[in-house]
C-alpha positions in Angstrom: 1.4 12.0 -13.3 -2.1 12.6 -14.8 -3.1 15.6 -16.7 -5.7 17.9 -15.3 -6.0 21.5 -16.2 -3.4 22.9 -17.3 -1.6 21.0 -14.7 -0.5 17.7 -13.8 -2.1 15.7 -10.5 1.4 13.2 -9.1 0.1 10.1 -8.3 2.2 7.4 -6.6 2.9 3.7 -7.5 -0.5 2.9 -5.7 -2.6 5.0 -7.5 -3.1 7.1 -4.8 -3.0 11.7 -5.9 -0.3 13.0 -3.7 -1.0 16.7 -4.5 -3.6 18.7 -6.3 -2.9 19.6 -9.6 0.8 21.3 -10.2 3.2 22.7 -13.3 4.8 19.3 -14.5 8.8 19.9 -12.7 6.8 20.6 -9.3 4.8 17.3 -9.5 7.7 15.3 -10.4 9.5 16.9 -7.9 7.2 15.8 -5.0 7.0 12.4 -7.1 11.1 12.5 -6.1 11.1 13.7 -2.9 8.2 10.5 -2.3 10.4 8.2 -3.6 9.0 4.1 -3.3 9.9 3.7 0.5 6.3 3.8 1.3 6.0 0.2 -0.6 8.5 -1.1 1.9 6.1 -0.1 4.9 3.5 -2.4 6.8 -0.4 -1.5 5.4 -3.5 -2.9 7.3 -5.6 -4.7 5.1 -9.7 -5.0 6.1 -11.3 -8.2 5.6 -15.1 -8.4 5.4 -16.4 -10.6 7.9 -13.1 -11.1 9.4 -10.5 -8.6 11.6 -8.1 -6.5 9.9 -4.7 -7.6 8.9 -1.2 -6.5 8.9 0.3 -7.4 5.3 3.5 -5.9 3.2 2.8 -5.0 -0.6 4.7 -7.5 -2.7 4.0 -6.4 -6.5 2.3 -3.3 -7.7 1.4 -2.4 -11.1 -2.2 -1.4 -12.8 -3.1 -4.7 -13.3 -3.4 -5.0 -9.0 -2.0 -4.8 -5.9 -0.3 -8.2 -4.2 0.0 -8.4 -0.6 0.6 -11.0 1.7 -0.1 -11.4 5.5 3.0 -9.6 7.6 5.1 -12.6 8.4 7.9 -10.6 9.9 10.9 -12.3 8.0 9.9 -15.4 9.1 10.7 -18.4 6.4 8.7 -21.0 8.1 5.5 -20.0 7.5 2.8 -20.1 4.4 2.7 -17.4 2.1 -0.5 -15.9 2.5 -1.2 -13.4 -0.3 -4.5 -11.6 -1.2 -4.6 -9.9 -4.9 -6.5 -6.2 -4.5 -7.6 -3.4 -7.5 -5.3 -0.8 -8.7 -5.7 1.7 -7.3 -5.5 1.1 -3.7 -8.8 0.2 -2.6 -10.0 1.8 0.6 -10.0 -1.8 2.5 -6.3 -1.1 2.4 -4.2 1.5 4.2 -1.4 2.4 6.0 -0.4 0.7 9.4 -0.6 3.3 12.2 0.8 2.5 15.6 -2.8 2.9 17.3 -3.9 -0.2 15.2 -2.1 -2.5 18.1 0.2 -4.9 18.1 0.2 -6.4 15.4 -0.5 -11.2 15.0 2.3 -12.7 14.6 3.1 -15.0 11.5 2.5 -18.2 13.2 -0.4 -20.8 12.4 -2.8 -20.3 15.3 -2.1 -16.6 15.8 -4.8 -14.2 14.4 
């Protein structure tokens, strides 16, 4: 949480403000309800000069965010990871159904 005026802004683990300033208890309850499940969801990484890429979060800290190309659980593909700044940069956003079919994890699929 981040102090703001007489209240506190709830901030998720990716560094995003999740509401305006609230009292401490309300901010804490909002973060508890949010949980950490959003870290397991797919995200879309926009890459300058290259197409967008469906990714999953590997690590999060205030030092940075590491994501990997979504390999859909395949164990026989190379890890393709990217280091991003914290808080979550605009180039990374939650994957939406409207983003189309994700590319597969195998070499040659884009």
